[in-house]
C-alpha positions in Angstrom: 6.3 55.7 30.0 8.7 52.8 30.9 6.8 52.0 34.0 3.5 52.0 32.0 4.9 49.5 29.5 6.1 47.2 32.2 2.6 47.4 33.6 1.2 46.4 30.3 3.5 43.5 29.9 2.7 42.3 33.4 -1.0 42.3 32.6 -0.6 40.6 29.1 1.8 38.0 30.2 -0.7 35.5 31.8 -2.7 35.6 28.6 0.3 35.0 26.4 1.6 32.2 28.5 -1.7 30.5 28.5 -1.1 29.8 24.8 2.1 28.0 25.4 0.9 24.7 26.6 2.6 21.5 26.5 2.5 19.6 23.3 0.6 16.2 22.9 2.6 13.5 24.5 5.0 12.0 22.1 3.5 13.8 19.1 6.6 15.9 18.6 8.5 12.6 17.9 9.4 12.3 14.2 8.4 8.6 14.3 5.1 9.2 16.3 2.7 6.6 15.2 5.1 4.5 13.1 5.5 1.9 15.8 1.8 1.0 15.4 2.1 0.7 11.6 5.3 -1.6 12.0 3.7 -3.8 14.6 0.5 -4.2 12.6 2.3 -5.2 9.3 4.9 -7.4 11.1 2.2 -9.8 12.3 1.0 -10.2 8.8 3.9 -9.9 6.5 6.6 -11.0 9.0 9.0 -8.5 7.7 10.8 -5.4 9.0 9.6 -1.9 8.1 11.6 1.3 8.5 10.8 4.9 8.1 13.9 6.7 7.0 14.5 10.1 8.8 18.0 11.1 7.7 20.5 10.9 4.9 22.7 8.8 7.2 19.8 6.2 7.7 19.2 6.2 4.0 22.9 5.5 3.2 23.1 2.7 5.8 19.9 1.2 4.5 21.2 1.3 0.9 24.3 -0.5 1.9 22.2 -3.2 3.7 19.9 -3.7 0.6 22.9 -4.0 -1.6 24.4 -6.7 0.6 21.1 -8.6 0.5 20.5 -8.7 -3.2 23.7 -8.0 -5.2 24.7 -11.2 -7.0 22.3 -13.2 -4.9 19.2 -15.4 -5.8 16.2 -13.6 -4.4 13.4 -15.7 -2.9 9.9 -14.5 -2.2 10.5 -13.6 1.4 13.7 -11.7 0.6 12.0 -9.9 -2.3 9.2 -8.6 0.1 11.7 -7.6 2.7 13.8 -5.6 0.3 10.7 -3.9 -1.1 9.6 -2.8 2.5 13.0 -1.5 3.2 13.8 0.2 -0.1 10.5 1.3 -1.9 10.4 5.0 -2.0 6.7 5.2 -2.6 6.2 3.4 0.7 8.3 6.0 2.4 6.1 8.7 1.0 3.0 6.8 2.4 4.7 6.8 5.8 5.0 10.7 5.6 1.2 10.8 5.8 1.4 9.4 9.3 3.8 12.1 10.4 1.7 14.8 8.9 -1.4 13.4 10.7 0.6 13.3 13.8 1.5 16.9 13.4 -2.2 17.8 13.0 -3.0 16.3 16.4 -0.1 18.1 17.9 -1.4 21.4 16.4 -4.9 20.8 17.8 -3.4 20.1 21.3 -2.1 23.7 21.3 -4.2 26.7 22.2 -4.8 29.4 19.6 -2.3 32.1 19.8 -3.9 35.4 21.0 -3.6 38.5 19.0 -2.0 41.4 21.0 -2.3 45.1 20.0 -0.6 48.0 21.6 -1.3 51.6 20.7 -0.5 55.0 21.7 -3.1 57.8 21.7 -3.2 61.5 22.4 -0.8 64.4 21.3 1.5 63.6 24.2 3.2 60.2 23.4 3.1 59.3 27.0 -0.4 60.3 27.7 -2.4 57.2 26.8 -1.3 53.6 26.2 -3.8 50.8 25.6 -3.4 47.1 24.8 -5.8 44.4 23.7 -5.6 40.6 23.7 -8.0 38.9 21.4 -8.6 35.2 22.1 -10.8 32.8 20.1 -13.3 31.6 22.6 -14.8 29.2 20.1 -11.5 27.5 19.6 -11.2 27.0 23.3 -14.7 25.6 23.6 -14.2 23.1 20.8 -10.7 22.2 21.5 -11.5 18.7 23.0 -13.7 17.7 20.1 -11.2 19.0 17.5 -8.4 16.9 19.3 -10.8 13.9 19.2 -11.3 14.3 15.4 -7.6 14.8 14.8 -6.8 11.6 16.8 -9.3 9.6 14.7 -7.7 10.9 11.6 -4.3 10.0 13.0 -5.3 6.5 13.8 -6.8 6.3 10.2 -3.5 7.5 8.7 -1.8 4.8 10.6 -4.0 2.1 9.2 -3.7 3.5 5.7 0.1 3.3 5.9 -0.2 -0.3 7.1 -2.6 -1.1 4.2 0.0 0.5 1.7 2.7 -1.7 3.4 0.6 -4.8 3.0 -0.3 -3.9 -0.6 3.4 -3.5 -1.5 4.2 -6.8 0.1 1.5 -8.6 -1.8 2.3 -6.9 -5.1 6.0 -7.8 -4.7 5.2 -11.4 -4.0 3.0 -11.5 -7.1 5.7 -10.0 -9.1 8.2 -12.6 -7.8 5.7 -15.3 -8.7 5.3 -14.0 -12.2 9.0 -13.7 -12.8 9.8 -17.2 -11.5 6.9 -18.7 -13.5 8.3 -17.1 -16.5 11.8 -18.6 -15.9 10.2 -22.0 -15.5 8.2 -21.6 -18.6 11.1 -20.5 -20.7 13.4 -23.2 -19.4 10.8 -25.8 -20.6 10.3 -24.0 -24.0 14.1 -24.1 -24.5 14.2 -27.9 -23.9 11.1 -28.4 -26.1 12.6 -26.2 -28.8 15.7 -28.5 -28.9 13.6 -31.6 -29.2 11.5 -29.9 -31.9 14.8 -29.0 -33.8 15.8 -32.7 -33.7 12.3 -33.7 -35.0 12.5 -31.2 -37.7 15.8 -32.5 -38.8 14.7 -36.1 -38.7 11.6 -35.2 -40.8 13.8 -33.6 -43.3 16.0 -36.7 -43.6 13.0 -39.0 -43.8 11.5 -36.7 -46.5 14.7 -37.1 -48.6 14.3 -40.9 -48.6 10.6 -40.6 -49.4 9.5 -42.1 -46.1 7.9 -38.8 -45.0 5.4 -36.7 -46.8 5.9 -33.1 -47.5 2.8 -32.3 -45.2 4.4 -34.2 -42.4 7.7 -32.4 -42.9 5.9 -29.1 -42.9 4.1 -29.9 -39.7 7.4 -30.6 -37.9 9.2 -27.5 -39.4 6.3 -25.2 -38.4 6.1 -26.7 -34.9 9.8 -25.8 -34.5 9.3 -22.4 -36.0 6.4 -21.7 -33.7 8.4 -22.9 -30.6 11.3 -20.6 -31.6 8.9 -17.6 -31.7 7.3 -18.4 -28.4 10.7 -18.8 -26.8 11.9 -15.4 -28.2 8.6 -13.8 -26.9 9.2 -15.5 -23.5 12.7 -14.0 -23.3 11.2 -10.5 -23.8 8.4 -11.0 -21.3 11.0 -12.4 -18.8 13.0 -9.1 -18.9 9.8 -7.1 -18.3 8.7 -9.5 -15.5 12.0 -9.1 -13.7 12.0 -5.3 -14.2 8.5 -5.2 -12.6 9.9 -6.9 -9.6 12.9 -4.6 -9.6 10.8 -1.6 -9.5 8.8 -2.8 -6.5 12.1 -3.5 -4.7 13.3 0.0 -5.5 16.6 -1.3 -7.0 18.8 0.4 -9.5 22.5 0.6 -10.5 24.6 -2.5 -9.6 21.9 -3.7 -7.3 19.9 -5.1 -10.2 22.5 -7.8 -10.6 20.4 -10.5 -8.8 18.7 -13.7 -9.9 15.5 -15.4 -9.2 15.0 -19.3 -9.2 14.2 -21.2 -12.2 11.0 -22.8 -10.9 8.2 -22.1 -8.5 8.0 -24.1 -5.3 6.0 -27.4 -5.4 2.3 -27.5 -4.4 1.7 -27.9 -0.7 0.5 -31.4 0.2 -2.3 -30.1 2.2 -3.9 -26.8 1.4 -5.2 -24.6 4.1 -8.7 -25.4 5.5 -10.5 -22.2 6.5 -14.1 -22.6 7.5 -14.1 -19.3 9.3 -12.8 -17.3 6.4 -15.4 -14.5 6.7 -14.9 -14.0 10.4 -11.1 -13.8 9.9 -11.6 -11.2 7.3 -14.0 -9.1 9.3 -11.6 -9.1 12.2 -8.4 -8.4 10.3 -9.1 -6.4 7.2 -7.4 -3.1 7.5 -9.6 -1.3 5.0 -12.6 -2.2 7.1 -11.1 -0.6 10.1 -10.3 2.5 8.1 -13.9 2.7 7.2 -14.9 2.4 10.7 -12.6 5.3 11.7 -14.0 7.4 8.9 -17.5 6.9 10.5 -16.0 7.8 13.9 -14.4 10.9 12.6 -17.5 12.1 10.9 -19.6 11.4 14.0 -17.2 13.6 16.1 -17.3 16.2 13.2 -21.1 16.0 13.4 -21.0 16.9 17.1 -18.7 19.7 16.4 -20.9 21.1 13.6 -23.8 21.0 15.9 -21.9 22.8 18.6 -21.0 25.6 16.2 -24.1 25.9 14.1 -25.3 29.2 15.4 -22.0 30.9 16.1 -19.3 30.4 13.6 -16.9 33.0 14.8 -16.7 34.1 18.5 -13.9 36.2 19.9 -13.2 37.9 23.1 -11.1 41.0 23.3 -9.8 42.1 26.6 -7.7 45.2 26.9 -6.1 47.5 29.4 -6.0 51.3 29.0 -3.6 53.4 31.0 -4.1 57.2 31.1 -1.6 59.5 32.6 -2.7 63.0 33.5 -0.7 65.9 35.2 -2.6 68.2 37.4 -1.3 70.8 39.8 2.2 69.4 39.3 1.2 65.8 40.2 1.0 62.8 37.8 -2.3 60.9 38.0 -2.7 57.5 36.3 -6.0 55.9 35.5 -6.2 52.3 34.6 -9.3 51.1 32.8 -10.0 47.5 31.9 -12.0 46.9 28.8 -13.9 43.8 27.5 -15.4 43.5 24.1 -17.2 40.5 22.6 -17.5 40.0 18.9 -19.6 37.5 17.1 -21.6 36.9 14.0 -25.4 37.1 14.3 -27.0 34.2 12.5 -29.8 36.1 10.8 -29.5 34.7 7.3 -27.4 31.6 7.8 -28.7 29.7 10.8 -26.3 26.8 10.3 -29.1 24.3 9.1 -27.4 23.7 5.9 -24.1 22.8 7.5 -26.0 20.5 9.9 -27.8 18.8 6.9 -24.5 18.4 5.1 -22.9 16.8 8.2 -25.8 14.4 8.6 -25.6 13.3 5.0 -21.9 12.8 5.2 -22.3 10.5 8.2 -25.2 8.5 6.6 -23.0 8.2 3.5 -20.1 6.9 5.5 -22.3 4.5 7.4 -23.7 3.0 4.2 -20.2 2.7 2.7 -19.1 0.9 5.9 -22.0 -1.6 5.5 -21.2 -2.1 1.8 -17.6 -2.7 2.7 -18.5 -5.3 5.3 -20.6 -7.2 2.7 -17.8 -7.0 0.1 -15.2 -8.2 2.6 -17.2 -11.3 3.2 -17.7 -11.9 -0.5 -14.0 -11.3 -1.3 -12.9 -13.7 1.4 -15.2 -16.5 0.1 -14.1 -15.9 -3.5 -10.4 -15.8 -2.6 -10.7 -19.1 -0.6 -12.6 -20.7 -3.3 -10.0 -19.6 -5.9 -7.2 -20.9 -3.6 -8.8 -24.4 -3.2 -9.9 -24.6 -6.9 -6.5 -23.7 -8.3 -4.8 -26.1 -5.9 -7.0 -28.9 -7.1 -6.5 -28.0 -10.8 -2.7 -27.8 -10.5 -2.7 -31.1 -8.5 -4.8 -32.7 -11.3 -2.4 -31.7 -13.9 0.6 -32.9 -11.9 -0.9 -36.2 -10.8 -3.0 -37.2 -13.8 -2.4 -35.3 -17.0 1.4 -35.2 -17.1 1.9 -38.8 -16.1 -0.6 -39.9 -18.7 1.2 -37.8 -21.3 4.5 -39.3 -20.3 3.0 -42.9 -20.7 1.7 -42.1 -24.1 5.1 -40.7 -25.2 7.0 -43.7 -23.8 4.5 -46.2 -25.5 4.7 -44.3 -28.8 8.5 -44.5 -28.8 8.3 -48.3 -28.2 5.7 -48.9 -30.9 7.8 -46.7 -33.2 10.8 -48.8 -32.5 8.8 -51.8 -33.2 7.7 -50.3 -36.5 4.0 -50.5 -35.3 3.4 -46.7 -35.5 4.9 -44.2 -37.8 7.1 -41.1 -37.2 4.2 -38.7 -37.6 2.3 -40.2 -34.6 5.4 -40.2 -32.4 6.0 -36.5 -33.1 2.3 -35.7 -32.6 2.4 -37.2 -29.2 5.5 -35.3 -28.3 3.8 -31.9 -29.4 0.7 -32.9 -27.3 2.9 -33.4 -24.2 4.5 -29.9 -24.6 1.0 -28.4 -24.6 0.0 -30.3 -21.4 3.2 -29.3 -19.6 2.6 -25.7 -20.4 -0.9 -26.0 -18.9 0.5 -27.6 -15.9 3.0 -24.9 -15.4 0.3 -22.2 -15.6 -1.9 -24.0 -13.3 0.9 -24.0 -10.7 1.4 -20.3 -11.2 -2.3 -19.7 -10.8 -2.3 -21.4 -7.4 0.5 -19.4 -5.9 -1.1 -16.2 -7.1 -4.4 -17.3 -5.5 -2.4 -17.9 -2.4 -1.3 -14.3 -2.2 -4.8 -13.2 -2.9 -6.2 -15.2 0.0 -3.8 -13.4 2.3 -4.9 -9.9 1.0 -8.6 -11.0 1.3 -8.1 -11.8 5.0 -5.7 -9.0 6.0 -6.0 -6.3 3.4 -3.6 -4.8 1.0 -5.3 -6.1 -2.2 -6.1 -4.4 -5.3 -4.3 -6.4 -8.0 -6.0 -8.6 -10.3 -6.8 -12.1 -9.0 -5.2 -15.2 -10.3 -6.3 -16.3 -13.7 -7.4 -12.9 -15.0 -4.1 -11.7 -16.3 -2.1 -12.7 -19.3 0.6 -15.3 -19.0 4.2 -14.1 -18.7 7.3 -15.8 -19.7 10.9 -15.6 -18.9 14.3 -15.7 -20.6 17.4 -17.9 -20.8 17.4 -21.4 -19.4 20.0 -22.6 -16.8 20.1 -24.1 -13.5 21.2 -21.2 -11.3 18.5 -18.6 -11.8 18.0 -15.5 -13.7 
């Protein structure tokens, strides 16, 4: 009996060993595929990305983030870097790369055979048979399945890169909104102080009879409105900073950071991009994802065609050993059996599966074509928005504000010369407040358009373009930041 079992093991061993092939090269690495994601995003965002694999790495990264932000004034580049290092949602997106890598690894392995061992007959040692069932269809389609898994793997890498670019763009937008709010509230605070003085002056002039009650009411309500706007700005400022804090993944003592009080000045020379459409078509991540989707479906279509008639094909090989005793001698008979099992396609010929595969491919091809058209349009729109908002912001800075300043100064001179009255002087001051608020918003719109231009060329968009959202404000004035 023992010799029979050893014989069975010797015969089955080659089939068992054939299933233990070498894994796909490098796919068992926990960071497989992440280098591609990191390199792709570094060329666009210019920042470091990490994929945390252990609690020690998480602890060290947390200490690094704390050193970067705690008690510091955070600029746009630092905000993006912290978000790419510390945002937990991005870490979850990177896990998709690892799972897709594991799928390729899985497809690189042969299907484990099923082994059955049985004992037949009254005498336990009389007959022993074994069978090894191997899926022939899996072996025949292994190369195509690996090609499909590889396409999905590359697609997962691009999706992770797109998520990284989207987080970088959203963080930069949030930083712009927060800083623009601080700049707005700082000016509102100064305007409120001036309105307070004007209101007090109107009250004194009214006591002497030199100012009408209507004029006094105008100054009082202007001050009251500015006070309400400033209070609302303080509320919105806290919300704007919290939005930035969430994207950076900060909590606890790490939220003790500040942002500047004003956005950067407008660039002297805006970007000139005549080839904006070509740039977008070459660099858009979502367009590459759509191309890989088409490639994966094409490979899947070929696989469907290969298996349309036979959906399950198994080969069962076995060895049967019989031991007989005759005239005091032991006689062993070894029989090799082979059995082929498959489904006969009488009712389901596979045409429905083929049609579905064809339609899925056609659908992906049309979606890719649509995506290419949209990418061109988005690039043109983003660049037009970029140049237009720059021109508008520069117009306010170079024309409107200087003229309002001249009007205010001349009004003060004529008032001192008793040529104009107090009401005209205060009216000009109110008009300048409105012009400056429009100028601040125009500068905010430009920097948002600058971010949108980058996402239109490289991908990672999805947020509302500049000029479509409500204005945000900030709280507390001061020189150091908030």
